C-alpha positions as CSV (number, residue, x, y, z in Angstrom):
1,M,74.6,-61.2,-60.3
2,V,75.3,-64.8,-61.1
3,E,71.9,-65.8,-59.7
4,G,70.3,-63.7,-62.3
5,A,71.7,-65.8,-65.1
6,V,68.7,-68.0,-65.1
7,P,65.4,-66.2,-64.4
8,G,63.4,-67.6,-61.6
9,A,60.0,-66.2,-62.5
10,G,57.3,-68.5,-63.8
11,D,55.4,-68.0,-67.0
12,E,51.9,-68.0,-68.4
13,S,52.3,-71.4,-70.0
14,G,52.8,-73.1,-66.7
15,S,56.3,-74.4,-67.7
16,R,58.6,-74.5,-64.8
17,P,61.7,-72.3,-64.6
18,V,65.1,-74.0,-64.5
19,A,65.7,-72.8,-60.9
20,G,65.1,-69.9,-58.6
21,P,67.6,-67.4,-57.2
22,K,68.0,-69.3,-53.9
23,F,69.1,-72.4,-55.8
24,W,71.7,-70.6,-57.9
25,R,73.0,-68.8,-54.8
26,Q,73.6,-72.2,-53.2
27,V,75.3,-73.5,-56.3
28,V,77.7,-70.6,-56.3
29,E,78.4,-70.9,-52.6
30,R,79.2,-74.6,-52.9
31,L,81.4,-74.4,-55.9
32,S,84.9,-75.8,-55.1
33,T,86.3,-73.3,-57.7
34,A,86.8,-69.7,-56.7
35,L,84.3,-67.3,-58.3
36,M,84.7,-63.5,-58.2
37,V,82.2,-61.0,-59.7
38,V,83.5,-57.6,-60.7
39,G,81.5,-54.7,-61.9
40,P,82.0,-52.7,-65.1
41,T,84.7,-50.5,-63.5
42,G,86.7,-53.4,-62.1
43,R,85.4,-53.2,-58.5
44,I,84.6,-56.4,-56.7
45,D,80.9,-57.0,-56.2
46,A,81.0,-60.5,-54.7
47,V,83.2,-63.6,-54.0
48,N,82.2,-67.1,-53.1
49,P,83.7,-69.0,-50.1
50,A,86.2,-70.8,-52.4
51,A,87.5,-67.4,-53.5
52,E,87.7,-66.3,-49.9
53,R,89.9,-69.3,-49.2
54,L,92.1,-68.9,-52.3
55,L,92.7,-65.2,-51.7
56,G,92.9,-65.3,-47.9
57,R,90.4,-62.5,-47.7
58,T,86.8,-62.3,-46.5
59,A,84.0,-61.2,-48.8
60,A,83.3,-58.2,-46.7
61,S,86.9,-57.0,-46.9
62,V,87.1,-57.1,-50.7
63,R,83.6,-55.9,-51.6
64,G,83.8,-52.6,-53.4
65,K,87.6,-52.7,-53.8
66,D,89.4,-52.4,-57.2
67,A,90.3,-56.0,-58.2
68,H,93.5,-55.0,-60.0
69,D,94.9,-52.7,-57.3
70,L,94.0,-55.1,-54.5
71,L,95.1,-58.4,-56.1
72,H,97.1,-58.3,-59.3
73,R,100.9,-58.4,-58.9
74,D,103.9,-59.4,-60.9
75,A,106.0,-62.4,-60.1
76,A,108.1,-60.4,-57.6
77,G,105.1,-59.0,-55.8
78,G,105.2,-55.6,-57.4
79,T,102.2,-53.7,-58.7
80,L,101.4,-53.8,-62.4
81,P,100.3,-50.8,-64.6
82,R,96.6,-50.9,-65.3
83,E,97.1,-50.9,-69.0
84,R,98.8,-54.3,-68.7
85,C,95.9,-55.9,-66.9
86,P,94.0,-58.3,-69.3
87,L,90.9,-58.3,-67.0
88,L,90.6,-54.5,-67.2
89,R,91.0,-54.7,-70.9
90,A,88.3,-57.3,-71.2
91,L,86.0,-55.2,-69.0
92,A,86.5,-52.2,-71.4
93,E,85.7,-54.4,-74.4
94,E,82.9,-56.2,-72.6
95,G,84.2,-59.5,-73.9
96,P,85.5,-62.8,-72.4
97,A,89.1,-63.3,-71.4
98,R,91.4,-65.8,-69.7
99,G,94.9,-66.0,-68.4
100,D,97.5,-68.4,-66.9
101,G,100.3,-68.0,-64.4
102,D,99.2,-64.7,-63.0
103,S,100.1,-63.7,-59.5
104,C,97.5,-62.6,-56.9
105,L,98.3,-61.0,-53.5
106,R,96.6,-62.9,-50.6
107,G,95.4,-61.2,-47.5
108,D,98.4,-62.7,-45.6
109,G,100.9,-61.0,-47.9
110,H,101.8,-64.2,-49.8
111,L,101.5,-64.6,-53.6
112,V,99.3,-67.3,-55.2
113,T,99.6,-68.3,-58.9
114,V,96.3,-68.6,-60.6
115,S,94.8,-69.4,-64.0
116,W,91.5,-67.6,-64.6
117,S,88.7,-67.1,-67.1
118,A,86.2,-64.2,-67.2
119,S,82.7,-64.2,-68.9
120,P,80.5,-61.1,-69.4
121,L,77.4,-60.7,-67.3
122,V,74.5,-59.1,-69.1
123,D,71.1,-58.2,-67.6
124,D,68.3,-56.6,-69.6
125,G,70.7,-55.9,-72.4
126,S,73.1,-54.0,-70.2
127,F,76.6,-55.0,-69.4
128,K,77.0,-55.6,-65.6
129,G,80.5,-56.8,-65.3
130,M,82.3,-60.2,-65.3
131,A,82.1,-63.5,-63.6
132,V,85.8,-64.5,-63.0
133,L,86.7,-68.2,-62.2
134,L,90.0,-68.6,-60.4
135,N,92.1,-71.8,-60.2
136,D,95.1,-72.2,-57.9
137,D,98.1,-73.2,-60.0
138,T,100.7,-72.8,-57.2
139,D,100.8,-76.5,-56.1
140,G,100.3,-78.0,-59.5
141,S,102.9,-75.9,-61.4
142,G,105.2,-78.9,-61.7
143,D,102.5,-81.6,-62.3
144,P,101.1,-81.5,-65.8
145,G,98.4,-83.9,-64.9
146,T,97.1,-81.7,-62.1
147,R,97.2,-78.7,-64.3
148,R,95.3,-80.5,-67.1
149,E,92.7,-81.6,-64.6
150,G,92.3,-78.0,-63.3
151,A,92.1,-76.6,-66.8
152,A,89.4,-79.2,-67.7
153,Y,87.4,-78.3,-64.6
154,T,87.7,-74.6,-65.3
155,S,86.7,-75.2,-69.0
156,A,83.6,-77.1,-67.8
157,L,82.6,-74.3,-65.5
158,E,83.1,-71.8,-68.4
159,D,80.8,-73.9,-70.5
160,L,78.2,-73.9,-67.8
161,N,78.4,-70.2,-67.4
162,E,78.1,-69.7,-71.2
163,R,75.1,-71.9,-71.4
164,L,73.4,-70.1,-68.5
165,T,74.3,-66.7,-70.0
166,L,72.9,-67.8,-73.4
167,V,69.5,-68.8,-71.8
168,A,69.3,-65.5,-69.9
169,E,70.1,-63.5,-73.1
170,I,67.5,-65.4,-75.1
171,T,64.9,-64.9,-72.4
172,D,65.7,-61.2,-72.2
173,V,65.9,-60.5,-76.0
174,L,62.8,-62.5,-76.9
175,G,60.9,-60.8,-74.1
176,Q,61.4,-57.5,-76.0
177,T,59.1,-58.3,-78.9
178,L,55.6,-59.6,-79.6
179,E,56.2,-60.3,-83.3
180,T,56.9,-63.9,-84.2
181,D,59.1,-63.2,-87.2
182,E,61.3,-60.8,-85.2
183,A,61.5,-63.2,-82.3
184,L,62.7,-66.0,-84.5
185,A,65.2,-63.8,-86.3
186,R,66.7,-62.8,-82.9
187,L,66.7,-66.4,-81.8
188,G,68.7,-67.6,-84.8
189,Q,71.3,-64.8,-84.2
190,L,71.8,-65.8,-80.6
191,L,72.0,-69.6,-81.3
192,V,74.4,-69.4,-84.3
193,P,77.3,-69.6,-83.9
194,R,77.4,-69.5,-80.1
195,L,75.7,-72.9,-79.6
196,A,75.2,-74.3,-83.1
197,D,76.2,-74.1,-86.7
198,W,72.6,-74.2,-88.0
199,A,69.2,-73.7,-86.5
200,A,65.8,-74.4,-88.0
201,V,62.3,-73.6,-86.6
202,D,59.1,-75.4,-87.7
203,L,55.7,-74.1,-86.5
204,R,52.2,-75.4,-86.4
205,T,49.8,-73.2,-88.3
206,G,46.2,-72.5,-87.5
207,S,45.1,-75.2,-90.0
208,G,47.3,-77.8,-88.3
209,R,49.9,-77.8,-91.0
210,I,53.7,-77.5,-90.5
211,Q,55.7,-74.6,-91.8
212,R,59.5,-74.2,-91.8
213,V,59.6,-70.5,-90.9
214,A,63.3,-69.8,-90.2
215,V,66.6,-71.3,-91.1
216,T,69.8,-69.7,-89.7
217,G,73.3,-70.8,-90.6
218,P,76.8,-69.4,-91.2
219,A,77.0,-66.0,-92.8
220,G,76.1,-66.0,-96.5
221,R,74.6,-69.5,-96.4
222,D,71.1,-68.8,-95.0
223,A,69.4,-67.9,-98.2
224,A,70.5,-71.0,-100.0
225,L,68.4,-73.1,-97.7
226,E,65.7,-70.8,-96.5
227,G,64.0,-69.7,-99.7
228,G,61.2,-68.1,-97.8
229,R,58.5,-69.8,-95.8
230,E,58.1,-73.4,-96.8
231,R,55.0,-75.5,-96.1
232,L,56.1,-79.0,-95.1
233,P,54.4,-82.3,-95.9
234,G,52.2,-83.8,-93.2
235,A,53.2,-86.7,-90.9
236,G,51.5,-89.5,-89.1
237,E,51.9,-90.1,-85.3
238,G,53.7,-93.4,-86.0
239,D,56.6,-91.8,-87.8
240,P,59.8,-92.5,-85.9
241,S,61.5,-89.2,-87.1
242,P,62.6,-87.0,-84.2
243,L,60.9,-84.0,-85.7
244,V,57.6,-85.8,-86.1
245,Q,57.8,-87.2,-82.6
246,V,58.6,-83.9,-81.0
247,L,55.8,-82.1,-82.9
248,N,53.4,-84.8,-81.6
249,G,54.4,-84.2,-78.0
250,G,57.4,-86.5,-77.7
251,D,60.6,-85.9,-75.7
252,P,63.5,-83.9,-77.0
253,V,65.9,-85.9,-79.2
254,R,69.7,-85.8,-79.5
255,Q,71.2,-87.5,-82.5
256,G,74.7,-88.2,-83.9
257,A,75.7,-88.5,-87.6
258,A,75.3,-92.3,-87.6
259,E,71.7,-92.1,-86.2
260,T,70.8,-89.5,-88.7
261,A,72.1,-91.5,-91.6
262,A,70.4,-94.7,-90.4
263,A,67.0,-93.1,-89.9
264,P,64.3,-94.6,-92.2
265,P,62.6,-92.2,-94.7
266,G,59.3,-92.3,-92.9
267,S,56.8,-89.5,-93.8
268,G,57.3,-86.7,-96.2
269,L,58.0,-84.4,-93.3
270,A,60.7,-86.7,-92.1
271,A,62.2,-86.9,-95.6
272,V,62.4,-83.1,-95.9
273,H,64.0,-82.8,-92.4
274,G,66.4,-85.5,-93.2
275,D,67.4,-83.7,-96.4
276,F,68.1,-80.6,-94.4
277,L,70.4,-82.4,-92.0
278,R,72.3,-84.1,-94.9
279,T,72.5,-80.8,-96.8
280,V,74.2,-78.9,-93.9
281,R,76.4,-82.0,-93.2
282,A,75.1,-82.5,-89.7
283,T,77.3,-84.5,-87.4
284,S,75.1,-83.9,-84.3
285,S,71.6,-82.5,-83.9
286,I,69.1,-81.7,-81.2
287,T,65.3,-81.4,-81.8
288,V,63.1,-80.0,-79.0
289,P,59.5,-78.9,-78.8
290,L,58.6,-75.2,-78.7
291,G,56.3,-74.9,-75.7
292,S,55.2,-77.5,-73.2
293,R,54.3,-81.1,-73.7
294,Q,50.6,-80.2,-73.4
295,Q,50.8,-77.4,-76.0
296,V,53.5,-77.8,-78.7
297,T,53.7,-74.7,-80.9
298,G,56.4,-76.1,-83.1
299,A,60.0,-77.5,-83.0
300,L,63.5,-76.1,-82.8
301,T,66.4,-78.1,-84.4
302,V,70.0,-77.1,-83.8
303,V,72.9,-78.6,-85.7
304,R,76.6,-78.9,-85.3
305,T,78.9,-79.9,-88.3
306,D,82.2,-80.5,-86.5
307,P,82.5,-84.2,-85.5
308,A,85.0,-83.2,-82.7
309,H,82.3,-81.2,-80.9
310,P,79.0,-83.1,-80.7
311,F,76.1,-82.0,-78.5
312,D,76.2,-83.5,-75.1
313,A,73.5,-84.1,-72.4
314,A,74.0,-80.6,-70.9
315,D,73.4,-79.1,-74.4
316,L,70.2,-81.1,-74.6
317,G,68.9,-79.6,-71.3
318,V,69.8,-76.1,-72.4
319,V,68.1,-76.3,-75.8
320,S,65.1,-77.9,-74.2
321,D,64.8,-75.0,-71.8
322,I,65.2,-72.5,-74.7
323,G,62.4,-74.4,-76.6
324,R,60.0,-73.9,-73.6
325,R,60.8,-70.2,-73.4
326,V,60.5,-69.7,-77.2
327,G,57.2,-71.5,-77.3
328,L,55.8,-69.2,-74.7
329,V,57.0,-66.1,-76.7
330,I,55.4,-67.4,-79.9
331,D,52.1,-68.2,-78.1
332,N,52.0,-64.7,-76.6
333,A,52.8,-63.2,-80.0
334,R,50.0,-65.1,-81.6
335,R,47.5,-64.0,-79.0
336,F,48.8,-60.4,-79.3
337,G,48.4,-60.6,-83.1
338,R,44.8,-61.8,-82.8
339,Q,44.0,-59.1,-80.3
340,R,45.7,-56.4,-82.4
341,A,43.8,-57.4,-85.5
342,V,40.5,-57.2,-83.6
343,A,41.3,-53.8,-82.2
344,E,42.4,-52.5,-85.5
345,A,39.3,-53.8,-87.3
346,M,37.1,-52.2,-84.5
347,Q,38.8,-48.9,-84.9
348,R,38.5,-48.9,-88.7
349,N,34.8,-49.9,-88.6
350,L,34.0,-47.0,-86.2
351,L,35.7,-44.4,-88.4
352,A,32.6,-43.0,-90.1
353,P,32.6,-41.9,-93.8
354,L,33.4,-38.2,-94.2
355,P,30.8,-35.8,-95.4
356,Q,31.5,-33.4,-98.3
357,P,29.4,-30.3,-97.5
358,G,29.3,-28.0,-100.5
359,R,32.7,-27.0,-101.8
360,L,34.4,-27.9,-98.5
361,R,36.7,-30.8,-98.9
362,L,37.7,-33.4,-96.3
363,A,40.2,-36.2,-96.2
364,A,41.4,-38.5,-93.4
365,R,43.8,-41.3,-92.7
366,Y,44.2,-43.9,-90.0
367,Q,47.5,-45.7,-89.8
368,P,47.9,-48.4,-87.2
369,A,51.0,-48.7,-85.1
370,P,54.0,-50.4,-86.8
371,V,54.7,-54.1,-86.5
372,G,55.9,-54.8,-83.0
373,S,53.8,-52.1,-81.4
374,Q,50.3,-51.9,-79.9
375,V,47.3,-50.4,-81.6
376,G,46.1,-47.4,-79.6
377,G,42.9,-45.5,-79.3
378,D,43.3,-42.7,-82.0
379,W,40.3,-41.6,-84.0
380,Y,38.9,-38.9,-86.1
381,D,35.3,-37.8,-86.9
382,A,33.5,-35.2,-89.1
383,F,29.8,-34.6,-89.3
384,E,27.2,-31.9,-90.1
385,L,25.1,-30.5,-87.3
386,K,21.4,-29.7,-87.5
387,D,22.2,-26.0,-88.2
388,G,24.4,-26.9,-91.1
389,T,27.7,-26.3,-89.2
390,L,30.5,-28.8,-89.8
391,A,31.9,-30.5,-86.7
392,L,35.5,-31.8,-86.7
393,V,37.0,-34.2,-84.0
394,I,40.4,-35.7,-83.5
395,G,41.1,-37.7,-80.4
396,D,43.3,-40.2,-78.6
397,V,42.3,-42.5,-75.7
398,V,44.9,-43.4,-73.2
399,G,45.6,-47.2,-73.4
400,H,46.1,-49.9,-76.0
401,D,44.4,-52.6,-77.9
402,L,40.8,-53.7,-77.2
403,T,40.6,-51.5,-74.1
404,A,41.5,-48.4,-76.0
405,A,39.5,-49.3,-79.1
406,A,36.4,-49.9,-76.9
407,G,36.9,-46.6,-75.0
408,M,37.3,-44.8,-78.3
409,A,34.0,-46.2,-79.5
410,Q,32.3,-45.0,-76.3
411,L,33.7,-41.4,-76.6
412,H,33.0,-41.3,-80.3
413,G,29.3,-42.0,-79.8
414,I,28.8,-39.8,-76.7
415,L,30.6,-36.8,-78.2
416,R,28.5,-37.0,-81.4
417,S,25.3,-37.0,-79.4
418,L,26.4,-34.1,-77.2
419,T,27.6,-32.0,-80.1
420,W,24.4,-32.6,-82.0
421,D,22.2,-31.9,-79.0
422,R,23.9,-28.7,-77.8
423,S,24.5,-25.6,-80.0
424,G,26.9,-24.0,-77.5
425,P,30.6,-23.4,-78.0
426,P,32.9,-26.4,-78.2
427,G,34.4,-25.8,-74.7
428,T,31.0,-26.2,-73.2
429,V,30.3,-29.4,-75.1
430,V,33.6,-30.9,-74.0
431,D,32.9,-29.9,-70.4
432,R,29.7,-31.9,-70.6
433,L,31.6,-34.9,-72.0
434,D,34.2,-34.6,-69.2
435,D,31.4,-34.7,-66.6
436,A,29.7,-37.7,-68.1
437,M,32.8,-39.7,-68.9
438,P,33.3,-41.4,-65.5
439,A,29.7,-42.5,-65.2
440,I,29.1,-43.9,-68.7
441,T,32.5,-44.9,-70.1
442,T,35.5,-47.0,-69.1
443,V,37.9,-44.4,-70.4
444,P,40.4,-43.1,-67.7
445,M,41.9,-40.3,-69.7
446,A,41.8,-39.0,-73.3
447,T,42.9,-36.0,-75.4
448,L,40.9,-34.4,-78.2
449,V,40.1,-31.3,-80.3
450,L,36.5,-30.5,-81.0
451,A,36.0,-27.8,-83.7
452,R,33.1,-26.1,-85.5
453,V,33.6,-24.7,-89.0
454,E,31.0,-21.9,-89.3
455,G,30.0,-20.2,-92.5
456,H,28.3,-21.1,-95.8
457,P,30.0,-24.2,-97.2
458,D,30.3,-22.7,-100.7
459,T,30.8,-19.0,-100.1
460,G,31.9,-18.5,-96.5
461,P,33.1,-16.4,-94.8
462,W,34.4,-19.2,-92.5
463,T,35.3,-19.2,-88.9
464,L,36.8,-21.9,-86.8
465,R,35.8,-22.3,-83.2
466,W,37.6,-25.0,-81.2
467,T,38.7,-26.3,-77.9
468,S,41.6,-28.6,-77.1
469,A,41.6,-31.1,-74.2
470,G,45.4,-31.6,-73.9
471,H,45.8,-32.4,-77.6
472,P,48.4,-31.3,-80.1
473,P,47.4,-28.0,-81.7
474,P,45.8,-27.8,-85.1
475,L,48.0,-26.7,-88.0
476,L,46.6,-24.0,-90.4
477,L,48.1,-23.5,-93.8
478,T,47.1,-20.3,-95.6
479,P,47.7,-19.0,-99.1
480,G,51.1,-17.4,-99.6
481,G,53.1,-20.1,-98.0
482,H,52.3,-19.5,-94.4
483,A,51.7,-22.1,-91.7
484,R,51.1,-21.8,-88.0
485,Y,49.9,-23.8,-85.1
486,L,46.6,-22.7,-83.4
487,E,47.8,-22.9,-79.8
488,A,44.8,-21.1,-78.2
489,G,41.8,-22.9,-76.7
490,Q,44.0,-25.3,-74.6
491,G,42.5,-27.0,-71.6
492,L,43.2,-30.0,-69.4
493,L,42.9,-33.5,-70.9
494,L,39.7,-35.4,-70.3
495,G,39.6,-37.2,-67.0
496,A,42.0,-34.7,-65.3
497,H,39.1,-33.3,-63.2
498,Q,39.1,-29.5,-63.7
499,S,38.4,-27.3,-60.7
500,D,34.8,-26.6,-59.9
501,G,33.3,-23.7,-61.8
502,E,36.2,-23.5,-64.3
503,S,35.0,-23.8,-67.9
504,R,37.1,-25.0,-70.9
505,P,38.1,-22.2,-73.3
506,T,36.8,-21.8,-76.8
507,A,39.1,-20.2,-79.3
508,T,38.2,-18.4,-82.6
509,Q,40.1,-18.1,-85.8
510,S,39.0,-16.8,-89.3
511,L,39.8,-19.2,-92.1
512,P,40.9,-17.6,-95.4
513,P,39.7,-19.0,-98.7
514,G,42.0,-21.7,-100.0
515,S,43.5,-22.5,-96.6
516,T,44.0,-26.0,-95.2
517,L,43.5,-27.2,-91.7
518,L,45.2,-30.3,-90.3
519,L,44.1,-32.1,-87.1
520,Y,46.3,-35.0,-86.1
521,T,47.3,-37.3,-83.2
522,D,50.6,-37.3,-81.5
523,G,51.8,-40.4,-83.4
524,L,52.5,-38.1,-86.3
525,I,54.9,-35.9,-84.4
526,E,56.4,-38.0,-81.6
527,I,59.3,-40.3,-82.5
528,P,61.4,-42.1,-79.8
529,G,64.7,-40.2,-79.3
530,S,63.3,-37.0,-80.7
531,D,61.7,-34.1,-78.8
532,L,58.2,-32.8,-79.4
533,D,59.4,-29.4,-80.9
534,T,61.4,-31.2,-83.5
535,G,58.4,-33.3,-84.5
536,L,56.2,-30.1,-84.8
537,R,58.8,-28.4,-86.9
538,R,59.1,-31.4,-89.1
539,L,55.3,-31.6,-89.6
540,R,55.1,-27.9,-90.4
541,R,57.9,-28.1,-93.0
542,H,56.4,-31.1,-94.8
543,A,52.9,-29.7,-94.7
544,L,54.1,-26.4,-96.3
545,A,55.9,-28.3,-99.0
546,L,52.6,-30.2,-99.8
547,A,50.2,-27.2,-99.3
548,H,49.2,-27.1,-103.0
549,A,48.9,-30.8,-103.5
550,P,45.5,-32.5,-103.7
551,L,44.2,-33.2,-100.2
552,D,44.5,-37.0,-100.5
553,T,48.0,-36.6,-101.7
554,L,48.9,-34.3,-98.8
555,C,47.6,-36.9,-96.3
556,D,49.4,-39.8,-97.9
557,Q,52.7,-38.0,-98.2
558,L,52.6,-36.7,-94.6
559,L,52.4,-40.3,-93.4
560,A,55.0,-41.5,-95.9
561,R,57.5,-38.8,-94.8
562,M,57.3,-39.8,-91.1
563,P,60.8,-40.9,-90.0
564,P,61.3,-44.5,-88.9
565,G,61.0,-45.5,-85.3
566,S,57.4,-44.5,-84.5
567,T,55.7,-46.8,-82.1
568,D,52.2,-45.2,-82.1
569,D,49.2,-45.2,-84.4
570,V,48.2,-42.1,-86.2
571,A,44.9,-40.4,-87.0
572,L,44.9,-37.4,-89.5
573,L,42.0,-35.2,-90.5
574,A,42.4,-32.5,-93.2
575,L,40.0,-29.8,-94.3
576,R,40.5,-27.6,-97.3
577,L,38.4,-24.5,-98.1
578,P,37.6,-23.4,-101.6
579,E,39.3,-20.5,-103.3
580,L,36.8,-17.7,-104.1
């Protein structure tokens, strides 16, 4: 578990990890201080050789045993109630703890007096237990100097564990988002106050300018300095300011209060940064590049204001490692943002204008996935066939971003051609599309509804014929306040390879005058943490409430009333028949 504190995997930028699992295993095994790892329930997962010597027990004999029941004793050697165990209490609270003068039962039956400290172990956002450092106080109980030395050593190890845990948490948390603003907000929350009193991030923009995009400080003091995104003055390469040097590919810089005060004004950028340090009353600061020396995305500055606790060389190494990791996240986020913008633009450009045949009315909406999610392959289409029939399509290509957008474009064009060329029922047309898809598209799987609205566009009567390839059912709103899902016509999704000779079904439904038909993709009804039936009931309820609203208003309000948490894009196509 300890070896997971610093990830060993490489990254796309080519920056090297701090160390691999083998290295950290060797560090733990060679520690002269005893280390015990306990799981969330208090059972021992591992001990290092120093702990084996201290406790007089082998790793194999303690693994899986309850640490309190096996080791914890009172001064007379008696067992202690579990509710009096500070380690168990810390496990329940998932927080750090420490103790002095506690008694542990060795394997030979003798007691040993220990001081200890425990730090939480977190992996992928999940609490995994505690790393417990144990120090033998038995021999040094009468020697204050020895005890101070042991306490100092234990404190140093605690600091090391905290630094490694912080790097692991930042790596884990930042890896969960591909949005720059969200990543920087999370970064500030992790750095302040655990490592620093203030943190500032400056980024290079596409035009080569510098922007101060985030300032995080003690609660209630952020807004006074941040004031939104601030474009900073430029700087020449000869400027001696740490921020300028780091942005130009220089080494990380650690400064004390005296060095900050004595720094020359330099460029406008240096002056703004110096004002920031003076405003927050910095007594110690570290400025590191975001990214690698070859590709500097920006700079991270962390500040301490307590003169009794300046940054040291170990802090410089930790912040430098954090800077490399944050730079990679920002670089990935920017690439993702560019790809997402291209995919969204492609999708919008391929959504053809809607026809308005006679008194039939059509409206449609496409809403890309929320910030932080990937654009999918949702699309809608409506067009008149050569016999005057109106064709309606709603579809969703499996996949994301440019791949899905390109696949959507392929299916869109092929389905239009097949529907125009063949006058048969929708099930037959989609069978042809399914047969052709592997040969002439890159789409692995997709869902869709293909429908025909038959009848005179002004006077009717109107009949809906449709087939569904694994897609959510259309919703029909009829006069009198009725709404029902059209569940017939269901077949396998495209790409699922139907059995030979088995044709897709085509369903038929009469459409009363004044009714409204809604075709939609699953992003409108699927919300993480909620089941599909709940989403369908919610859509039916909102659609009924809006049944008499203008068609554009109905579409806008259905999207606006979606609960928060959706991670998918949405396509919506609505048809309204005239009242006779």
